[in-house]
C-alpha positions as CSV (number, residue, x, y, z in Angstrom):
1,M,-14.3,-67.2,-31.4
2,P,-16.7,-65.8,-34.3
3,H,-14.5,-66.2,-37.9
4,A,-12.9,-63.3,-39.8
5,A,-15.2,-61.6,-42.8
6,R,-13.8,-62.5,-45.3
7,P,-12.0,-59.8,-47.7
8,T,-14.5,-58.8,-50.2
9,V,-13.9,-60.1,-53.8
10,T,-14.4,-57.5,-56.7
11,L,-15.3,-57.7,-60.0
12,H,-11.9,-56.4,-60.9
13,D,-10.5,-59.3,-58.8
14,V,-11.8,-61.5,-61.6
15,A,-11.4,-59.7,-64.1
16,A,-7.4,-59.3,-63.4
17,A,-7.0,-62.8,-62.4
18,A,-8.5,-64.0,-65.1
19,G,-6.7,-62.0,-67.7
20,V,-9.2,-59.8,-69.3
21,S,-11.4,-56.9,-69.1
22,V,-13.8,-55.8,-66.2
23,A,-16.7,-55.4,-68.9
24,T,-15.7,-59.1,-70.6
25,A,-15.8,-60.6,-67.2
26,S,-19.4,-58.6,-66.7
27,R,-20.6,-60.0,-69.8
28,V,-19.7,-63.3,-68.6
29,L,-20.9,-62.8,-64.5
30,G,-23.3,-60.8,-64.9
31,G,-25.7,-63.1,-67.6
32,S,-25.1,-60.3,-70.6
33,A,-27.2,-61.3,-74.4
34,R,-23.6,-60.0,-75.7
35,K,-21.1,-63.6,-76.6
36,V,-17.7,-64.1,-75.2
37,A,-14.9,-66.4,-76.3
38,P,-15.4,-69.4,-75.0
39,E,-11.7,-69.3,-73.5
40,Y,-12.7,-66.2,-72.3
41,E,-15.1,-67.6,-70.2
42,A,-13.9,-70.5,-69.0
43,R,-11.2,-68.2,-67.6
44,V,-13.8,-66.1,-66.0
45,L,-15.7,-68.6,-64.7
46,A,-12.6,-70.6,-63.3
47,A,-11.2,-67.1,-61.8
48,A,-14.6,-66.5,-60.2
49,A,-14.9,-70.2,-58.3
50,A,-11.1,-69.7,-57.1
51,L,-11.7,-66.5,-55.5
52,R,-15.2,-67.7,-54.3
53,Y,-17.1,-64.1,-55.9
54,T,-21.0,-64.0,-55.4
55,V,-22.7,-61.2,-57.5
56,D,-24.2,-58.6,-55.3
57,A,-27.9,-58.9,-56.0
58,S,-28.6,-55.4,-55.0
59,A,-26.2,-53.6,-57.6
60,R,-26.8,-55.9,-60.3
61,A,-30.9,-55.3,-59.7
62,M,-29.8,-51.7,-59.9
63,R,-28.2,-52.4,-63.3
64,R,-31.0,-54.5,-64.4
65,A,-33.2,-51.2,-63.9
66,S,-31.6,-48.9,-66.2
67,D,-34.5,-46.0,-65.9
68,S,-33.7,-45.5,-62.5
69,I,-33.3,-42.0,-61.5
70,A,-31.9,-40.4,-58.5
71,L,-32.3,-37.2,-57.1
72,V,-30.1,-35.1,-54.5
73,A,-31.6,-32.4,-52.8
74,D,-31.2,-30.0,-50.2
75,D,-34.7,-30.0,-48.1
76,L,-37.5,-32.2,-48.8
77,T,-39.5,-30.5,-46.5
78,T,-40.1,-27.4,-48.5
79,P,-43.3,-27.0,-50.0
80,S,-41.3,-25.9,-53.4
81,M,-39.3,-28.9,-53.2
82,G,-42.3,-31.1,-52.9
83,M,-43.9,-29.7,-56.0
84,V,-41.0,-30.0,-57.9
85,V,-40.2,-33.8,-56.6
86,A,-43.7,-34.7,-57.4
87,A,-43.5,-33.7,-60.7
88,M,-40.5,-35.4,-61.2
89,E,-42.1,-38.8,-59.8
90,R,-45.3,-38.4,-62.0
91,E,-43.1,-37.8,-65.5
92,A,-40.9,-40.0,-64.6
93,R,-43.2,-43.3,-64.3
94,T,-45.4,-42.4,-67.3
95,A,-41.7,-42.6,-68.3
96,G,-41.5,-46.2,-67.5
97,A,-38.5,-45.0,-65.0
98,F,-38.9,-44.6,-60.8
99,V,-36.8,-41.9,-59.1
100,T,-35.3,-42.4,-55.4
101,V,-34.6,-39.6,-53.4
102,S,-31.7,-37.9,-51.2
103,S,-31.9,-35.1,-48.6
104,T,-28.4,-33.0,-48.2
105,M,-29.2,-29.9,-46.0
106,A,-27.1,-28.6,-48.3
107,A,-24.2,-30.1,-46.3
108,S,-21.1,-29.7,-49.2
109,E,-19.8,-32.9,-48.0
110,R,-23.5,-34.7,-47.4
111,Q,-24.1,-33.8,-51.2
112,S,-20.7,-35.6,-52.3
113,E,-20.7,-38.9,-50.0
114,T,-24.1,-39.4,-50.9
115,V,-23.3,-38.9,-54.8
116,R,-20.3,-41.4,-54.3
117,V,-22.9,-43.9,-52.4
118,L,-25.7,-43.5,-55.6
119,R,-22.8,-44.3,-58.1
120,S,-22.5,-47.8,-56.6
121,L,-26.1,-48.1,-57.3
122,R,-25.5,-46.8,-60.5
123,P,-28.5,-45.2,-61.6
124,R,-29.2,-44.5,-65.4
125,A,-29.2,-40.6,-64.2
126,L,-28.7,-38.0,-61.3
127,V,-30.3,-35.2,-60.6
128,L,-29.2,-32.4,-58.0
129,T,-31.3,-29.4,-57.0
130,S,-29.9,-27.0,-54.6
131,S,-30.4,-23.3,-53.8
132,R,-26.6,-23.5,-52.6
133,Y,-23.0,-22.8,-54.5
134,L,-22.3,-26.0,-56.4
135,D,-18.7,-25.1,-56.4
136,D,-17.3,-28.0,-53.7
137,E,-14.5,-30.0,-55.4
138,R,-15.5,-33.3,-54.3
139,L,-19.2,-33.4,-55.0
140,A,-17.1,-32.5,-58.3
141,K,-14.9,-35.0,-58.7
142,E,-17.9,-37.7,-57.7
143,L,-20.2,-35.9,-60.7
144,A,-17.2,-35.9,-62.9
145,A,-16.1,-39.9,-62.1
146,Y,-20.1,-40.5,-62.1
147,E,-20.8,-39.5,-65.5
148,R,-17.3,-41.2,-66.8
149,E,-18.9,-44.6,-65.8
150,G,-21.8,-43.4,-68.3
151,G,-24.7,-42.1,-66.0
152,R,-26.1,-38.9,-67.1
153,V,-26.0,-35.8,-64.4
154,V,-28.6,-33.0,-64.5
155,I,-28.8,-29.8,-62.0
156,V,-32.1,-28.2,-61.5
157,G,-30.3,-24.4,-60.4
158,H,-27.9,-22.3,-61.5
159,T,-24.6,-24.1,-62.0
160,D,-21.1,-23.1,-64.0
161,L,-20.5,-26.6,-64.0
162,A,-20.7,-28.7,-67.7
163,Y,-24.6,-30.4,-67.2
164,D,-27.6,-29.9,-68.3
165,S,-29.2,-27.5,-65.9
166,I,-33.0,-26.5,-65.8
167,N,-33.1,-23.4,-64.1
168,L,-35.8,-20.7,-62.3
169,D,-35.5,-16.9,-63.4
170,N,-35.5,-15.6,-59.6
171,H,-33.8,-12.3,-60.6
172,G,-35.9,-11.9,-63.2
173,A,-39.2,-12.7,-60.8
174,A,-37.8,-10.9,-57.7
175,R,-37.6,-7.5,-59.9
176,S,-41.1,-7.6,-61.6
177,M,-42.0,-7.6,-57.9
178,G,-40.3,-4.8,-56.8
179,A,-41.4,-2.8,-60.0
180,F,-44.9,-3.7,-59.1
181,V,-44.6,-2.5,-55.1
182,A,-42.6,0.4,-56.4
183,E,-45.2,1.2,-59.0
184,T,-49.0,0.9,-56.8
185,G,-47.0,3.7,-54.5
186,H,-44.7,2.1,-51.9
187,R,-41.9,3.7,-50.8
188,R,-40.6,2.2,-47.8
189,V,-39.7,-1.0,-48.1
190,V,-38.4,-4.5,-46.2
191,I,-37.2,-7.4,-47.6
192,L,-37.3,-10.4,-45.5
193,T,-34.8,-13.2,-47.2
194,G,-32.0,-16.0,-46.8
195,G,-28.1,-15.6,-46.2
196,R,-25.9,-14.8,-49.3
197,E,-24.5,-18.2,-49.5
198,M,-28.0,-19.7,-51.1
199,R,-27.7,-18.5,-54.6
200,N,-31.7,-18.3,-55.4
201,M,-32.1,-16.6,-52.5
202,A,-29.6,-13.9,-53.7
203,E,-30.4,-13.4,-57.1
204,R,-34.1,-12.5,-55.7
205,T,-32.7,-9.9,-53.3
206,D,-30.7,-8.4,-56.2
207,G,-33.8,-8.5,-58.5
208,F,-35.9,-6.9,-55.2
209,V,-33.6,-4.1,-55.6
210,A,-33.2,-3.5,-59.0
211,G,-37.1,-3.2,-59.6
212,L,-37.9,-1.2,-56.5
213,R,-34.8,1.2,-57.3
214,A,-36.0,1.3,-60.9
215,G,-39.8,2.2,-60.3
216,G,-38.3,5.3,-57.8
217,V,-37.4,4.2,-54.5
218,A,-34.4,5.0,-53.2
219,E,-31.8,2.7,-52.0
220,R,-31.9,4.2,-48.4
221,D,-35.6,3.2,-47.4
222,I,-34.7,-0.2,-48.4
223,R,-33.8,-2.5,-45.6
224,I,-32.8,-6.4,-46.2
225,V,-33.4,-8.3,-42.6
226,R,-32.0,-12.2,-43.2
227,C,-33.9,-14.6,-41.8
228,K,-34.2,-18.3,-41.7
229,V,-36.2,-18.9,-45.4
230,D,-39.7,-20.9,-43.7
231,R,-42.5,-19.3,-41.9
232,Q,-41.4,-19.9,-38.7
233,G,-37.9,-17.7,-40.2
234,G,-40.7,-15.0,-41.3
235,F,-42.6,-14.9,-38.1
236,E,-39.7,-14.7,-36.1
237,A,-38.2,-11.6,-38.6
238,A,-41.6,-10.1,-39.0
239,R,-42.5,-9.8,-35.1
240,A,-39.0,-8.5,-34.4
241,L,-40.0,-5.6,-37.4
242,V,-43.4,-5.1,-35.3
243,A,-41.5,-4.4,-32.0
244,E,-39.4,-1.7,-33.9
245,G,-42.4,0.2,-34.9
246,T,-42.7,-2.0,-38.7
247,A,-39.3,0.5,-39.1
248,G,-41.7,2.9,-41.0
249,A,-41.9,0.1,-43.5
250,Q,-45.2,-0.1,-46.1
251,A,-44.8,-3.3,-48.0
252,V,-42.4,-6.3,-46.8
253,L,-41.4,-8.5,-49.5
254,A,-40.3,-12.0,-48.9
255,S,-38.5,-14.1,-50.7
256,N,-40.7,-17.0,-50.8
257,D,-44.1,-17.6,-50.0
258,A,-43.4,-19.6,-46.9
259,V,-41.5,-16.3,-44.9
260,A,-44.3,-14.2,-46.1
261,I,-46.5,-16.3,-44.8
262,G,-45.2,-16.6,-41.3
263,A,-44.6,-12.4,-41.4
264,M,-48.8,-12.2,-41.9
265,S,-48.8,-14.3,-39.2
266,A,-47.0,-12.0,-36.9
267,F,-48.8,-8.8,-38.4
268,R,-51.8,-10.4,-37.3
269,E,-51.1,-11.4,-34.0
270,A,-49.4,-8.0,-33.1
271,G,-52.8,-6.2,-34.8
272,L,-51.9,-5.1,-38.3
273,S,-53.5,-5.4,-40.7
274,V,-52.4,-6.8,-44.1
275,P,-52.4,-4.9,-47.2
276,E,-54.3,-2.0,-45.0
277,D,-51.4,-1.6,-42.5
278,I,-48.8,-2.7,-45.0
279,S,-48.5,-4.9,-48.3
280,V,-46.8,-8.6,-48.0
281,T,-45.8,-10.1,-51.2
282,G,-44.0,-13.6,-51.7
283,I,-42.3,-15.3,-54.6
284,D,-42.6,-19.0,-56.1
285,D,-47.0,-19.4,-55.7
286,I,-47.2,-22.4,-53.5
287,P,-50.7,-23.8,-53.1
288,L,-51.2,-22.6,-49.4
289,A,-50.4,-18.7,-51.0
290,S,-54.4,-18.8,-52.6
291,D,-55.7,-20.3,-49.5
292,V,-54.4,-18.1,-46.7
293,T,-56.0,-15.1,-45.3
294,P,-55.3,-12.6,-47.0
295,R,-54.6,-14.7,-50.6
296,L,-51.2,-13.5,-51.1
297,T,-50.1,-11.6,-53.7
298,T,-46.5,-13.5,-55.5
299,V,-44.5,-14.8,-58.4
300,A,-46.1,-18.3,-59.6
301,L,-42.4,-19.9,-60.6
302,P,-42.7,-23.1,-62.9
303,L,-41.7,-25.4,-60.4
304,A,-43.4,-28.4,-61.3
305,Q,-42.2,-27.6,-65.2
306,S,-38.8,-27.6,-63.9
307,G,-39.2,-31.1,-62.3
308,V,-40.7,-32.4,-65.3
309,E,-38.0,-30.9,-67.7
310,A,-35.1,-32.1,-65.3
311,I,-36.9,-35.7,-65.9
312,R,-36.6,-35.4,-69.9
313,F,-33.7,-34.1,-69.5
314,A,-32.0,-37.5,-67.8
315,L,-34.2,-39.7,-70.0
316,G,-32.6,-37.8,-73.3
317,D,-29.8,-37.7,-75.3
318,A,-27.3,-35.2,-76.0
319,Q,-24.1,-34.3,-76.8
320,A,-23.3,-30.7,-75.4
321,P,-24.9,-29.4,-72.0
322,R,-28.2,-28.0,-72.2
323,R,-29.7,-25.0,-70.6
324,L,-33.1,-24.7,-69.8
325,I,-34.4,-21.2,-68.4
326,L,-37.9,-20.9,-66.7
327,E,-39.8,-17.3,-66.4
328,G,-42.3,-16.6,-63.2
329,R,-45.3,-14.8,-64.0
330,M,-47.0,-12.3,-61.4
331,V,-50.0,-13.3,-59.3
332,V,-51.4,-10.2,-57.8
333,R,-53.9,-11.1,-54.9
334,D,-55.3,-9.2,-51.7
335,S,-52.1,-8.8,-49.7
336,T,-50.9,-5.9,-51.4
337,Q,-52.5,-2.5,-52.2
338,A,-52.2,0.8,-53.7
339,R,-50.3,3.8,-51.4
340,P,-51.5,7.2,-52.2
């Protein structure tokens, strides 16, 4: 018959048996350079032997690697997140640190569970990037516990939590695009965007509307269509517009470049010409935006810079939470043209 598994003995158990603090037990058993009084050292070693305590090698290795940074992201397959992660890794390597990456697909329970697991590995800092509202109570508790244990938390995206954060000016980027489309004579516009639960998409949608309205486009002539915020989502949404005769639209404002590229593909399949029949714009300025035909008019957001700044915040030291907002810039290419 197999033997029952031996109960796991923790450092807390050893410290309690020896009558010392966990910090003292850790210094003795972890090989710390800080000296411990001989009597305490003897008590800790005796307790460890009696309890048959063994050091967790993986956790000990992570404690030695104090410059590890854990990144928790929604979806690692998006082009924009790829740019952020690549910049983080380069900046961390330059600073002598390394980055580990986890994907949660924006599920709140997976976010809190991932942070809980990462806490046991003791990374120096934890960077969260999320397009959704970070208002889950369990996640907030895990982050607070991690910070109490000495870790640093950095959030890439909008947050009301009291941690360092780097955010992109999504509303401002979209407002500038909406204003540009209005100024170039477009008066009937469709906005392709994600659900309101996605904070960055909500900010971009509101920005589009604000820019269009300021430029003289009537509210009744602005149509908002929800779709998946990837290439396939843009393709399917645009194909549905084509089935309606493009709903009379003169321009399609996509909430990111991937959606815009999918929409252009659907219009091309239907025999429509961009921009002669309909103008299309995006946001982000991913590498593919300048390679597609026609080249995509978009707002370039400093995605790589946000990754660099996140690592700098993570490896830095500050007493109060810091807030950094990065702005985008218009990039006018071939997918738009002025209307009479």
